[in-house]
Biopython code that builds the backbone (N, CA, C, O; Angstrom):
import numpy as np
from Bio.PDB.StructureBuilder import StructureBuilder

atoms = [
    (1, "MET", "N", (-14.408, 17.094, 7.998)),
    (1, "MET", "CA", (-13.811, 18.336, 8.425)),
    (1, "MET", "C", (-12.545, 18.574, 7.613)),
    (1, "MET", "O", (-11.671, 17.709, 7.551)),
    (2, "SER", "N", (-12.448, 19.715, 7.007)),
    (2, "SER", "CA", (-11.248, 20.014, 6.233)),
    (2, "SER", "C", (-10.360, 20.973, 7.014)),
    (2, "SER", "O", (-10.834, 21.750, 7.842)),
    (3, "ILE", "N", (-9.088, 20.902, 6.739)),
    (3, "ILE", "CA", (-8.113, 21.744, 7.408)),
    (3, "ILE", "C", (-7.938, 23.021, 6.599)),
    (3, "ILE", "O", (-7.815, 22.985, 5.375)),
    (4, "LYS", "N", (-7.929, 24.154, 7.304)),
    (4, "LYS", "CA", (-7.700, 25.423, 6.629)),
    (4, "LYS", "C", (-6.323, 25.412, 5.979)),
    (4, "LYS", "O", (-5.343, 24.994, 6.596)),
    (5, "GLU", "N", (-6.251, 25.872, 4.736)),
    (5, "GLU", "CA", (-4.986, 25.888, 3.991)),
    (5, "GLU", "C", (-3.899, 26.666, 4.721)),
    (5, "GLU", "O", (-2.721, 26.323, 4.621)),
    (6, "THR", "N", (-4.283, 27.714, 5.456)),
    (6, "THR", "CA", (-3.294, 28.581, 6.102)),
    (6, "THR", "C", (-3.044, 28.226, 7.555)),
    (6, "THR", "O", (-2.295, 28.933, 8.230)),
    (7, "SER", "N", (-3.647, 27.148, 8.064)),
    (7, "SER", "CA", (-3.475, 26.807, 9.475)),
    (7, "SER", "C", (-2.053, 26.318, 9.743)),
    (7, "SER", "O", (-1.376, 25.802, 8.855)),
    (8, "THR", "N", (-1.626, 26.494, 10.982)),
    (8, "THR", "CA", (-0.308, 26.011, 11.396)),
    (8, "THR", "C", (-0.235, 24.503, 11.242)),
    (8, "THR", "O", (0.788, 23.968, 10.815)),
    (9, "ASN", "N", (-1.320, 23.810, 11.590)),
    (9, "ASN", "CA", (-1.381, 22.359, 11.460)),
    (9, "ASN", "C", (-1.142, 21.935, 10.014)),
    (9, "ASN", "O", (-0.384, 20.999, 9.759)),
    (10, "ASN", "N", (-1.778, 22.610, 9.076)),
    (10, "ASN", "CA", (-1.624, 22.283, 7.658)),
    (10, "ASN", "C", (-0.203, 22.589, 7.185)),
    (10, "ASN", "O", (0.378, 21.822, 6.417)),
    (11, "GLU", "N", (0.343, 23.688, 7.635)),
    (11, "GLU", "CA", (1.728, 24.032, 7.256)),
    (11, "GLU", "C", (2.707, 22.990, 7.796)),
    (11, "GLU", "O", (3.643, 22.592, 7.102)),
    (12, "ASN", "N", (2.487, 22.552, 9.032)),
    (12, "ASN", "CA", (3.351, 21.512, 9.605)),
    (12, "ASN", "C", (3.240, 20.211, 8.820)),
    (12, "ASN", "O", (4.243, 19.543, 8.569)),
    (13, "LYS", "N", (2.021, 19.854, 8.436)),
    (13, "LYS", "CA", (1.801, 18.641, 7.654)),
    (13, "LYS", "C", (2.553, 18.725, 6.324)),
    (13, "LYS", "O", (3.224, 17.773, 5.924)),
    (14, "LYS", "N", (2.436, 19.862, 5.644)),
    (14, "LYS", "CA", (3.116, 20.040, 4.353)),
    (14, "LYS", "C", (4.630, 19.954, 4.511)),
    (14, "LYS", "O", (5.311, 19.344, 3.687)),
    (15, "THR", "N", (5.154, 20.564, 5.569)),
    (15, "THR", "CA", (6.600, 20.542, 5.810)),
    (15, "THR", "C", (7.080, 19.115, 6.061)),
    (15, "THR", "O", (8.087, 18.685, 5.498)),
    (16, "LEU", "N", (6.357, 18.387, 6.906)),
    (16, "LEU", "CA", (6.729, 16.996, 7.185)),
    (16, "LEU", "C", (6.652, 16.133, 5.929)),
    (16, "LEU", "O", (7.544, 15.326, 5.668)),
    (17, "GLU", "N", (5.572, 16.306, 5.146)),
    (17, "GLU", "CA", (5.413, 15.518, 3.926)),
    (17, "GLU", "C", (6.515, 15.794, 2.919)),
    (17, "GLU", "O", (6.974, 14.881, 2.233)),
    (18, "SER", "N", (6.944, 17.052, 2.827)),
    (18, "SER", "CA", (7.971, 17.381, 1.838)),
    (18, "SER", "C", (9.351, 16.895, 2.272)),
    (18, "SER", "O", (10.219, 16.659, 1.431)),
    (19, "SER", "N", (9.555, 16.747, 3.573)),
    (19, "SER", "CA", (10.875, 16.332, 4.045)),
    (19, "SER", "C", (10.974, 14.828, 4.304)),
    (19, "SER", "O", (12.073, 14.305, 4.488)),
    (20, "CYS", "N", (9.832, 14.126, 4.321)),
    (20, "CYS", "CA", (9.855, 12.707, 4.681)),
    (20, "CYS", "C", (8.846, 11.934, 3.833)),
    (20, "CYS", "O", (7.638, 12.093, 4.007)),
    (21, "SER", "N", (9.330, 11.111, 2.931)),
    (21, "SER", "CA", (8.453, 10.342, 2.038)),
    (21, "SER", "C", (7.566, 9.369, 2.791)),
    (21, "SER", "O", (6.445, 9.092, 2.365)),
    (22, "GLU", "N", (8.058, 8.844, 3.912)),
    (22, "GLU", "CA", (7.250, 7.917, 4.693)),
    (22, "GLU", "C", (6.008, 8.609, 5.249)),
    (22, "GLU", "O", (4.915, 8.044, 5.220)),
    (23, "ILE", "N", (6.172, 9.820, 5.749)),
    (23, "ILE", "CA", (5.038, 10.576, 6.278)),
    (23, "ILE", "C", (4.071, 10.911, 5.156)),
    (23, "ILE", "O", (2.857, 10.826, 5.336)),
    (24, "TYR", "N", (4.597, 11.289, 4.004)),
    (24, "TYR", "CA", (3.748, 11.568, 2.841)),
    (24, "TYR", "C", (2.897, 10.343, 2.507)),
    (24, "TYR", "O", (1.689, 10.458, 2.297)),
    (25, "ALA", "N", (3.537, 9.167, 2.459)),
    (25, "ALA", "CA", (2.833, 7.932, 2.110)),
    (25, "ALA", "C", (1.775, 7.580, 3.156)),
    (25, "ALA", "O", (0.650, 7.222, 2.808)),
    (26, "VAL", "N", (2.130, 7.681, 4.420)),
    (26, "VAL", "CA", (1.177, 7.352, 5.484)),
    (26, "VAL", "C", (-0.013, 8.303, 5.442)),
    (26, "VAL", "O", (-1.147, 7.877, 5.660)),
    (27, "ASN", "N", (0.221, 9.565, 5.169)),
    (27, "ASN", "CA", (-0.885, 10.517, 5.076)),
    (27, "ASN", "C", (-1.830, 10.177, 3.919)),
    (27, "ASN", "O", (-3.031, 10.431, 4.011)),
    (28, "LEU", "N", (-1.304, 9.608, 2.838)),
    (28, "LEU", "CA", (-2.159, 9.203, 1.714)),
    (28, "LEU", "C", (-3.112, 8.083, 2.094)),
    (28, "LEU", "O", (-4.251, 8.046, 1.629)),
    (29, "ILE", "N", (-2.652, 7.174, 2.935)),
    (29, "ILE", "CA", (-3.475, 6.008, 3.257)),
    (29, "ILE", "C", (-4.047, 6.062, 4.664)),
    (29, "ILE", "O", (-4.646, 5.092, 5.129)),
    (30, "SER", "N", (-3.870, 7.182, 5.343)),
    (30, "SER", "CA", (-4.388, 7.281, 6.710)),
    (30, "SER", "C", (-5.901, 7.433, 6.693)),
    (30, "SER", "O", (-6.508, 7.722, 5.662)),
    (31, "GLY", "N", (-6.472, 7.237, 7.829)),
    (31, "GLY", "CA", (-7.919, 7.285, 7.929)),
    (31, "GLY", "C", (-8.460, 5.884, 8.097)),
    (31, "GLY", "O", (-7.762, 4.899, 7.859)),
    (32, "ARG", "N", (-9.682, 5.808, 8.499)),
    (32, "ARG", "CA", (-10.289, 4.537, 8.866)),
    (32, "ARG", "C", (-10.579, 3.641, 7.674)),
    (32, "ARG", "O", (-10.535, 2.419, 7.815)),
    (33, "TRP", "N", (-10.873, 4.198, 6.509)),
    (33, "TRP", "CA", (-11.478, 3.397, 5.446)),
    (33, "TRP", "C", (-10.581, 3.117, 4.246)),
    (33, "TRP", "O", (-10.823, 2.147, 3.528)),
    (34, "ILE", "N", (-9.568, 3.917, 4.004)),
    (34, "ILE", "CA", (-8.790, 3.787, 2.765)),
    (34, "ILE", "C", (-8.117, 2.416, 2.649)),
    (34, "ILE", "O", (-8.143, 1.801, 1.583)),
    (35, "LEU", "N", (-7.522, 1.942, 3.732)),
    (35, "LEU", "CA", (-6.877, 0.625, 3.669)),
    (35, "LEU", "C", (-7.898, -0.484, 3.444)),
    (35, "LEU", "O", (-7.626, -1.457, 2.742)),
    (36, "SER", "N", (-9.064, -0.330, 4.039)),
    (36, "SER", "CA", (-10.122, -1.325, 3.836)),
    (36, "SER", "C", (-10.574, -1.338, 2.378)),
    (36, "SER", "O", (-10.791, -2.407, 1.807)),
    (37, "ILE", "N", (-10.714, -0.174, 1.782)),
    (37, "ILE", "CA", (-11.096, -0.086, 0.369)),
    (37, "ILE", "C", (-10.021, -0.731, -0.500)),
    (37, "ILE", "O", (-10.336, -1.494, -1.413)),
    (38, "CYS", "N", (-8.764, -0.432, -0.222)),
    (38, "CYS", "CA", (-7.657, -1.054, -0.976)),
    (38, "CYS", "C", (-7.696, -2.571, -0.841)),
    (38, "CYS", "O", (-7.504, -3.296, -1.816)),
    (39, "TYR", "N", (-7.945, -3.038, 0.369)),
    (39, "TYR", "CA", (-8.010, -4.477, 0.613)),
    (39, "TYR", "C", (-9.065, -5.134, -0.283)),
    (39, "TYR", "O", (-8.818, -6.194, -0.859)),
    (40, "HIS", "N", (-10.224, -4.514, -0.398)),
    (40, "HIS", "CA", (-11.301, -5.104, -1.195)),
    (40, "HIS", "C", (-11.092, -4.945, -2.696)),
    (40, "HIS", "O", (-11.635, -5.717, -3.486)),
    (41, "LEU", "N", (-10.313, -3.955, -3.087)),
    (41, "LEU", "CA", (-10.045, -3.756, -4.521)),
    (41, "LEU", "C", (-8.805, -4.503, -4.991)),
    (41, "LEU", "O", (-8.502, -4.493, -6.184)),
    (42, "LYS", "N", (-8.083, -5.150, -4.081)),
    (42, "LYS", "CA", (-6.822, -5.781, -4.497)),
    (42, "LYS", "C", (-7.026, -6.959, -5.439)),
    (42, "LYS", "O", (-6.133, -7.283, -6.222)),
    (43, "GLN", "N", (-8.179, -7.598, -5.375)),
    (43, "GLN", "CA", (-8.430, -8.771, -6.208)),
    (43, "GLN", "C", (-9.148, -8.444, -7.513)),
    (43, "GLN", "O", (-8.913, -9.090, -8.534)),
    (44, "GLU", "N", (-10.035, -7.425, -7.478)),
    (44, "GLU", "CA", (-10.904, -7.211, -8.640)),
    (44, "GLU", "C", (-11.496, -5.802, -8.633)),
    (44, "GLU", "O", (-11.472, -5.090, -7.629)),
    (45, "LYS", "N", (-12.028, -5.435, -9.803)),
    (45, "LYS", "CA", (-12.797, -4.206, -9.917)),
    (45, "LYS", "C", (-14.113, -4.409, -9.182)),
    (45, "LYS", "O", (-14.680, -5.502, -9.199)),
    (46, "LEU", "N", (-14.596, -3.355, -8.539)),
    (46, "LEU", "CA", (-15.873, -3.454, -7.847)),
    (46, "LEU", "C", (-16.723, -2.223, -8.121)),
    (46, "LEU", "O", (-16.212, -1.121, -8.320)),
    (47, "ARG", "N", (-18.016, -2.438, -8.126)),
    (47, "ARG", "CA", (-18.958, -1.336, -8.228)),
    (47, "ARG", "C", (-19.168, -0.749, -6.836)),
    (47, "ARG", "O", (-18.827, -1.368, -5.828)),
    (48, "PHE", "N", (-19.736, 0.457, -6.797)),
    (48, "PHE", "CA", (-19.915, 1.178, -5.547)),
    (48, "PHE", "C", (-20.626, 0.323, -4.504)),
    (48, "PHE", "O", (-20.135, 0.184, -3.384)),
    (49, "PHE", "N", (-21.772, -0.249, -4.853)),
    (49, "PHE", "CA", (-22.538, -0.994, -3.863)),
    (49, "PHE", "C", (-21.911, -2.345, -3.524)),
    (49, "PHE", "O", (-22.190, -2.900, -2.461)),
    (50, "GLU", "N", (-21.080, -2.877, -4.397)),
    (50, "GLU", "CA", (-20.326, -4.078, -4.040)),
    (50, "GLU", "C", (-19.327, -3.733, -2.927)),
    (50, "GLU", "O", (-19.168, -4.479, -1.961)),
    (51, "LEU", "N", (-18.663, -2.587, -3.091)),
    (51, "LEU", "CA", (-17.755, -2.123, -2.038)),
    (51, "LEU", "C", (-18.521, -1.854, -0.747)),
    (51, "LEU", "O", (-18.102, -2.266, 0.335)),
    (52, "LYS", "N", (-19.630, -1.167, -0.874)),
    (52, "LYS", "CA", (-20.457, -0.822, 0.292)),
    (52, "LYS", "C", (-20.876, -2.085, 1.032)),
    (52, "LYS", "O", (-20.842, -2.114, 2.262)),
    (53, "ASN", "N", (-21.268, -3.123, 0.313)),
    (53, "ASN", "CA", (-21.687, -4.377, 0.946)),
    (53, "ASN", "C", (-20.532, -5.107, 1.620)),
    (53, "ASN", "O", (-20.737, -5.817, 2.605)),
    (54, "ARG", "N", (-19.332, -4.941, 1.103)),
    (54, "ARG", "CA", (-18.168, -5.612, 1.693)),
    (54, "ARG", "C", (-17.622, -4.855, 2.903)),
    (54, "ARG", "O", (-16.900, -5.418, 3.726)),
    (55, "ILE", "N", (-17.976, -3.575, 2.999)),
    (55, "ILE", "CA", (-17.557, -2.752, 4.141)),
    (55, "ILE", "C", (-18.839, -2.246, 4.800)),
    (55, "ILE", "O", (-19.191, -1.077, 4.644)),
    (56, "PRO", "N", (-19.530, -3.100, 5.523)),
    (56, "PRO", "CA", (-20.893, -2.790, 5.967)),
    (56, "PRO", "C", (-21.028, -1.592, 6.902)),
    (56, "PRO", "O", (-22.094, -0.977, 6.931)),
    (57, "ASN", "N", (-20.017, -1.239, 7.653)),
    (57, "ASN", "CA", (-20.147, -0.141, 8.615)),
    (57, "ASN", "C", (-19.841, 1.235, 8.028)),
    (57, "ASN", "O", (-19.946, 2.238, 8.734)),
    (58, "ILE", "N", (-19.470, 1.300, 6.769)),
    (58, "ILE", "CA", (-19.187, 2.591, 6.149)),
    (58, "ILE", "C", (-20.491, 3.158, 5.575)),
    (58, "ILE", "O", (-21.290, 2.430, 4.987)),
    (59, "SER", "N", (-20.688, 4.450, 5.751)),
    (59, "SER", "CA", (-21.885, 5.078, 5.175)),
    (59, "SER", "C", (-21.641, 5.336, 3.684)),
    (59, "SER", "O", (-20.497, 5.392, 3.232)),
    (60, "GLU", "N", (-22.714, 5.488, 2.942)),
    (60, "GLU", "CA", (-22.578, 5.790, 1.511)),
    (60, "GLU", "C", (-21.819, 7.093, 1.307)),
    (60, "GLU", "O", (-20.969, 7.196, 0.424)),
    (61, "ARG", "N", (-22.134, 8.089, 2.133)),
    (61, "ARG", "CA", (-21.465, 9.391, 2.020)),
    (61, "ARG", "C", (-19.958, 9.247, 2.250)),
    (61, "ARG", "O", (-19.156, 9.791, 1.490)),
    (62, "MET", "N", (-19.576, 8.508, 3.306)),
    (62, "MET", "CA", (-18.159, 8.342, 3.614)),
    (62, "MET", "C", (-17.456, 7.550, 2.521)),
    (62, "MET", "O", (-16.326, 7.879, 2.160)),
    (63, "LEU", "N", (-18.095, 6.517, 1.986)),
    (63, "LEU", "CA", (-17.497, 5.750, 0.901)),
    (63, "LEU", "C", (-17.287, 6.642, -0.316)),
    (63, "LEU", "O", (-16.243, 6.582, -0.966)),
    (64, "THR", "N", (-18.276, 7.462, -0.617)),
    (64, "THR", "CA", (-18.160, 8.397, -1.744)),
    (64, "THR", "C", (-16.981, 9.346, -1.538)),
    (64, "THR", "O", (-16.183, 9.557, -2.452)),
    (65, "LEU", "N", (-16.873, 9.919, -0.337)),
    (65, "LEU", "CA", (-15.785, 10.861, -0.034)),
    (65, "LEU", "C", (-14.422, 10.179, -0.118)),
    (65, "LEU", "O", (-13.474, 10.743, -0.665)),
    (66, "GLN", "N", (-14.324, 8.970, 0.422)),
    (66, "GLN", "CA", (-13.047, 8.263, 0.413)),
    (66, "GLN", "C", (-12.636, 7.858, -1.002)),
    (66, "GLN", "O", (-11.464, 7.967, -1.364)),
    (67, "LEU", "N", (-13.587, 7.395, -1.793)),
    (67, "LEU", "CA", (-13.274, 7.041, -3.184)),
    (67, "LEU", "C", (-12.850, 8.274, -3.975)),
    (67, "LEU", "O", (-11.943, 8.207, -4.804)),
    (68, "LYS", "N", (-13.506, 9.389, -3.716)),
    (68, "LYS", "CA", (-13.141, 10.635, -4.397)),
    (68, "LYS", "C", (-11.722, 11.056, -4.018)),
    (68, "LYS", "O", (-10.934, 11.445, -4.880)),
    (69, "LYS", "N", (-11.401, 10.976, -2.728)),
    (69, "LYS", "CA", (-10.047, 11.302, -2.263)),
    (69, "LYS", "C", (-9.030, 10.368, -2.908)),
    (69, "LYS", "O", (-7.982, 10.812, -3.378)),
    (70, "MET", "N", (-9.342, 9.068, -2.930)),
    (70, "MET", "CA", (-8.422, 8.098, -3.506)),
    (70, "MET", "C", (-8.234, 8.320, -5.003)),
    (70, "MET", "O", (-7.144, 8.113, -5.536)),
    (71, "GLU", "N", (-9.289, 8.736, -5.668)),
    (71, "GLU", "CA", (-9.202, 9.036, -7.099)),
    (71, "GLU", "C", (-8.324, 10.267, -7.328)),
    (71, "GLU", "O", (-7.499, 10.278, -8.242)),
    (72, "GLN", "N", (-8.496, 11.296, -6.506)),
    (72, "GLN", "CA", (-7.682, 12.507, -6.619)),
    (72, "GLN", "C", (-6.210, 12.221, -6.361)),
    (72, "GLN", "O", (-5.335, 12.852, -6.954)),
    (73, "GLU", "N", (-5.942, 11.275, -5.482)),
    (73, "GLU", "CA", (-4.558, 10.913, -5.148)),
    (73, "GLU", "C", (-4.000, 9.837, -6.083)),
    (73, "GLU", "O", (-2.884, 9.356, -5.888)),
    (74, "ASN", "N", (-4.788, 9.463, -7.102)),
    (74, "ASN", "CA", (-4.387, 8.469, -8.101)),
    (74, "ASN", "C", (-4.160, 7.079, -7.503)),
    (74, "ASN", "O", (-3.330, 6.312, -7.992)),
    (75, "LEU", "N", (-4.908, 6.762, -6.439)),
    (75, "LEU", "CA", (-4.840, 5.418, -5.871)),
    (75, "LEU", "C", (-5.848, 4.485, -6.515)),
    (75, "LEU", "O", (-5.617, 3.278, -6.595)),
    (76, "VAL", "N", (-6.970, 5.035, -6.977)),
    (76, "VAL", "CA", (-7.977, 4.239, -7.675)),
    (76, "VAL", "C", (-8.338, 4.896, -8.998)),
    (76, "VAL", "O", (-8.154, 6.097, -9.199)),
    (77, "VAL", "N", (-8.855, 4.069, -9.886)),
    (77, "VAL", "CA", (-9.367, 4.533, -11.175)),
    (77, "VAL", "C", (-10.860, 4.273, -11.178)),
    (77, "VAL", "O", (-11.314, 3.176, -10.853)),
    (78, "LYS", "N", (-11.603, 5.272, -11.541)),
    (78, "LYS", "CA", (-13.057, 5.167, -11.650)),
    (78, "LYS", "C", (-13.403, 5.092, -13.130)),
    (78, "LYS", "O", (-13.019, 5.963, -13.911)),
    (79, "THR", "N", (-14.133, 4.044, -13.512)),
    (79, "THR", "CA", (-14.543, 3.888, -14.897)),
    (79, "THR", "C", (-16.064, 3.966, -14.961)),
    (79, "THR", "O", (-16.769, 3.206, -14.297)),
    (80, "VAL", "N", (-16.553, 4.899, -15.771)),
    (80, "VAL", "CA", (-17.989, 5.076, -15.939)),
    (80, "VAL", "C", (-18.371, 4.533, -17.301)),
    (80, "VAL", "O", (-17.817, 4.951, -18.318)),
    (81, "TYR", "N", (-19.321, 3.600, -17.327)),
    (81, "TYR", "CA", (-19.783, 3.005, -18.570)),
    (81, "TYR", "C", (-21.092, 3.665, -18.979)),
    (81, "TYR", "O", (-22.003, 3.812, -18.164)),
    (82, "ALA", "N", (-21.182, 4.060, -20.247)),
    (82, "ALA", "CA", (-22.377, 4.729, -20.762)),
    (82, "ALA", "C", (-23.462, 3.706, -21.029)),
    (82, "ALA", "O", (-23.737, 3.350, -22.175)),
    (83, "GLU", "N", (-24.064, 3.247, -19.966)),
    (83, "GLU", "CA", (-25.126, 2.257, -20.042)),
    (83, "GLU", "C", (-26.321, 2.767, -19.240)),
    (83, "GLU", "O", (-26.204, 3.687, -18.430)),
    (84, "VAL", "N", (-27.455, 2.153, -19.485)),
    (84, "VAL", "CA", (-28.627, 2.449, -18.677)),
    (84, "VAL", "C", (-29.046, 1.150, -18.003)),
    (84, "VAL", "O", (-29.387, 0.193, -18.698)),
    (85, "PRO", "N", (-29.033, 1.084, -16.685)),
    (85, "PRO", "CA", (-28.590, 2.126, -15.758)),
    (85, "PRO", "C", (-27.068, 2.295, -15.803)),
    (85, "PRO", "O", (-26.335, 1.398, -16.218)),
    (86, "LEU", "N", (-26.627, 3.456, -15.370)),
    (86, "LEU", "CA", (-25.211, 3.800, -15.377)),
    (86, "LEU", "C", (-24.420, 2.782, -14.560)),
    (86, "LEU", "O", (-24.851, 2.383, -13.479)),
    (87, "ARG", "N", (-23.281, 2.368, -15.067)),
    (87, "ARG", "CA", (-22.415, 1.424, -14.357)),
    (87, "ARG", "C", (-21.082, 2.106, -14.097)),
    (87, "ARG", "O", (-20.451, 2.633, -15.013)),
    (88, "VAL", "N", (-20.663, 2.088, -12.844)),
    (88, "VAL", "CA", (-19.395, 2.675, -12.427)),
    (88, "VAL", "C", (-18.601, 1.613, -11.691)),
    (88, "VAL", "O", (-19.120, 0.952, -10.791)),
    (89, "GLU", "N", (-17.338, 1.448, -12.075)),
    (89, "GLU", "CA", (-16.466, 0.485, -11.417)),
    (89, "GLU", "C", (-15.226, 1.187, -10.894)),
    (89, "GLU", "O", (-14.752, 2.170, -11.464)),
    (90, "TYR", "N", (-14.717, 0.655, -9.795)),
    (90, "TYR", "CA", (-13.487, 1.173, -9.196)),
    (90, "TYR", "C", (-12.455, 0.065, -9.180)),
    (90, "TYR", "O", (-12.774, -1.103, -8.956)),
    (91, "GLU", "N", (-11.203, 0.454, -9.423)),
    (91, "GLU", "CA", (-10.101, -0.496, -9.332)),
    (91, "GLU", "C", (-8.863, 0.261, -8.893)),
    (91, "GLU", "O", (-8.777, 1.479, -9.042)),
    (92, "LEU", "N", (-7.912, -0.471, -8.353)),
    (92, "LEU", "CA", (-6.659, 0.168, -7.964)),
    (92, "LEU", "C", (-5.920, 0.626, -9.222)),
    (92, "LEU", "O", (-5.894, -0.080, -10.229)),
    (93, "SER", "N", (-5.327, 1.804, -9.151)),
    (93, "SER", "CA", (-4.501, 2.301, -10.246)),
    (93, "SER", "C", (-3.175, 1.545, -10.221)),
    (93, "SER", "O", (-2.927, 0.748, -9.317)),
    (94, "GLU", "N", (-2.342, 1.791, -11.195)),
    (94, "GLU", "CA", (-1.025, 1.136, -11.217)),
    (94, "GLU", "C", (-0.223, 1.497, -9.968)),
    (94, "GLU", "O", (0.404, 0.630, -9.360)),
    (95, "ILE", "N", (-0.242, 2.767, -9.587)),
    (95, "ILE", "CA", (0.491, 3.178, -8.382)),
    (95, "ILE", "C", (-0.202, 2.625, -7.139)),
    (95, "ILE", "O", (0.462, 2.320, -6.149)),
    (96, "GLY", "N", (-1.518, 2.491, -7.177)),
    (96, "GLY", "CA", (-2.252, 1.891, -6.072)),
    (96, "GLY", "C", (-1.894, 0.429, -5.894)),
    (96, "GLY", "O", (-1.795, -0.053, -4.766)),
    (97, "LYS", "N", (-1.698, -0.285, -6.999)),
    (97, "LYS", "CA", (-1.319, -1.702, -6.940)),
    (97, "LYS", "C", (0.070, -1.879, -6.331)),
    (97, "LYS", "O", (0.359, -2.909, -5.722)),
    (98, "LYS", "N", (0.921, -0.876, -6.497)),
    (98, "LYS", "CA", (2.263, -0.950, -5.905)),
    (98, "LYS", "C", (2.214, -0.856, -4.382)),
    (98, "LYS", "O", (3.202, -1.139, -3.704)),
    (99, "LEU", "N", (1.072, -0.462, -3.853)),
    (99, "LEU", "CA", (0.872, -0.395, -2.409)),
    (99, "LEU", "C", (0.599, -1.779, -1.812)),
    (99, "LEU", "O", (0.769, -1.971, -0.608)),
    (100, "LEU", "N", (0.180, -2.740, -2.633)),
    (100, "LEU", "CA", (-0.227, -4.056, -2.121)),
    (100, "LEU", "C", (0.859, -4.796, -1.337)),
    (100, "LEU", "O", (0.548, -5.356, -0.286)),
    (101, "PRO", "N", (2.123, -4.828, -1.793)),
    (101, "PRO", "CA", (3.150, -5.487, -0.974)),
    (101, "PRO", "C", (3.340, -4.795, 0.384)),
    (101, "PRO", "O", (3.626, -5.449, 1.387)),
    (102, "VAL", "N", (3.180, -3.490, 0.402)),
    (102, "VAL", "CA", (3.288, -2.746, 1.658)),
    (102, "VAL", "C", (2.145, -3.157, 2.589)),
    (102, "VAL", "O", (2.353, -3.353, 3.786)),
    (103, "LEU", "N", (0.945, -3.284, 2.035)),
    (103, "LEU", "CA", (-0.207, -3.698, 2.840)),
    (103, "LEU", "C", (-0.009, -5.113, 3.383)),
    (103, "LEU", "O", (-0.389, -5.404, 4.517)),
    (104, "SER", "N", (0.583, -5.988, 2.576)),
    (104, "SER", "CA", (0.863, -7.350, 3.047)),
    (104, "SER", "C", (1.835, -7.322, 4.217)),
    (104, "SER", "O", (1.663, -8.054, 5.191)),
    (105, "GLN", "N", (2.845, -6.486, 4.121)),
    (105, "GLN", "CA", (3.806, -6.360, 5.226)),
    (105, "GLN", "C", (3.149, -5.765, 6.463)),
    (105, "GLN", "O", (3.454, -6.180, 7.582)),
    (106, "LEU", "N", (2.246, -4.793, 6.280)),
    (106, "LEU", "CA", (1.512, -4.223, 7.412)),
    (106, "LEU", "C", (0.648, -5.285, 8.080)),
    (106, "LEU", "O", (0.511, -5.302, 9.303)),
    (107, "GLU", "N", (0.063, -6.173, 7.272)),
    (107, "GLU", "CA", (-0.756, -7.253, 7.819)),
    (107, "GLU", "C", (0.089, -8.162, 8.701)),
    (107, "GLU", "O", (-0.312, -8.499, 9.815)),
    (108, "VAL", "N", (1.258, -8.558, 8.204)),
    (108, "VAL", "CA", (2.152, -9.429, 8.967)),
    (108, "VAL", "C", (2.580, -8.728, 10.255)),
    (108, "VAL", "O", (2.532, -9.318, 11.334)),
    (109, "TRP", "N", (2.993, -7.486, 10.138)),
    (109, "TRP", "CA", (3.428, -6.728, 11.302)),
    (109, "TRP", "C", (2.285, -6.584, 12.310)),
    (109, "TRP", "O", (2.492, -6.731, 13.514)),
    (110, "GLY", "N", (1.088, -6.297, 11.815)),
    (110, "GLY", "CA", (-0.067, -6.137, 12.689)),
    (110, "GLY", "C", (-0.379, -7.402, 13.466)),
    (110, "GLY", "O", (-0.666, -7.347, 14.662)),
    (111, "LYS", "N", (-0.322, -8.548, 12.786)),
    (111, "LYS", "CA", (-0.569, -9.825, 13.464)),
    (111, "LYS", "C", (0.484, -10.070, 14.546)),
    (111, "LYS", "O", (0.158, -10.472, 15.663)),
    (112, "GLU", "N", (1.756, -9.822, 14.196)),
    (112, "GLU", "CA", (2.833, -10.024, 15.166)),
    (112, "GLU", "C", (2.662, -9.102, 16.374)),
    (112, "GLU", "O", (2.852, -9.518, 17.517)),
    (113, "HIS", "N", (2.308, -7.863, 16.108)),
    (113, "HIS", "CA", (2.147, -6.895, 17.191)),
    (113, "HIS", "C", (0.987, -7.289, 18.096)),
    (113, "HIS", "O", (1.097, -7.222, 19.320)),
    (114, "LYS", "N", (-0.136, -7.706, 17.485)),
    (114, "LYS", "CA", (-1.296, -8.146, 18.291)),
    (114, "LYS", "C", (-0.928, -9.311, 19.189)),
    (114, "LYS", "O", (-1.281, -9.342, 20.368)),
    (115, "GLU", "N", (-0.211, -10.272, 18.612)),
    (115, "GLU", "CA", (0.210, -11.447, 19.394)),
    (115, "GLU", "C", (1.134, -11.053, 20.534)),
    (115, "GLU", "O", (1.001, -11.564, 21.645)),
    (116, "SER", "N", (2.065, -10.151, 20.269)),
    (116, "SER", "CA", (2.996, -9.740, 21.326)),
    (116, "SER", "C", (2.264, -8.994, 22.443)),
    (116, "SER", "O", (2.646, -9.101, 23.608)),
    (117, "LYS", "N", (1.223, -8.245, 22.099)),
    (117, "LYS", "CA", (0.434, -7.526, 23.110)),
    (117, "LYS", "C", (-0.355, -8.505, 23.979)),
    (117, "LYS", "O", (-0.539, -8.268, 25.172)),
    (118, "LYS", "N", (-0.821, -9.607, 23.380)),
    (118, "LYS", "CA", (-1.583, -10.619, 24.139)),
    (118, "LYS", "C", (-0.702, -11.278, 25.195)),
    (118, "LYS", "O", (-1.179, -11.663, 26.263)),
    (119, "LYS", "N", (0.601, -11.404, 24.883)),
    (119, "LYS", "CA", (1.523, -12.094, 25.770)),
    (119, "LYS", "C", (1.926, -11.234, 26.963)),
    (119, "LYS", "O", (2.444, -11.755, 27.951)),
    (120, "GLU", "N", (1.700, -9.947, 26.886)),
    (120, "GLU", "CA", (2.105, -9.035, 27.972)),
    (120, "GLU", "C", (1.256, -9.213, 29.199)),
    (120, "GLU", "O", (1.464, -8.525, 30.198)),
]
sb = StructureBuilder()
sb.init_structure("model")
sb.init_model(0)
sb.init_chain("A")
sb.init_seg("    ")
for serial, (resi, resn, name, xyz) in enumerate(atoms, 1):
    if name == "N":
        sb.init_residue(resn, " ", resi, " ")
    sb.init_atom(name, np.array(xyz, "f"), 0.0, 1.0, " ", f" {name:<3s}", serial, name[0])
structure = sb.get_structure()
């Protein structure tokens, strides 16, 4: 589902993103699958079906859409090799790789938060 360019919701999102870099960054990586894709690409380049196999609950259509979004946002680089059969690989871009320390901190925070919730 896409948001209408002229909707109040979209205007509010744009205003928040322009005034707050944290909100801009979170909006880039929000959604169910983008962080998972980053997690799997942090070590190596992967082909589409390698990613699909590592994220078993994602549909091919959703993986395609998320990779396309990530490519448009310069989080991943897609390399197409002129071979038969065609070979396509995805890897984190330079700016995408700069997200990795943030993801590590989110992992630590997430573990701490889960543990604190268990103690309640």
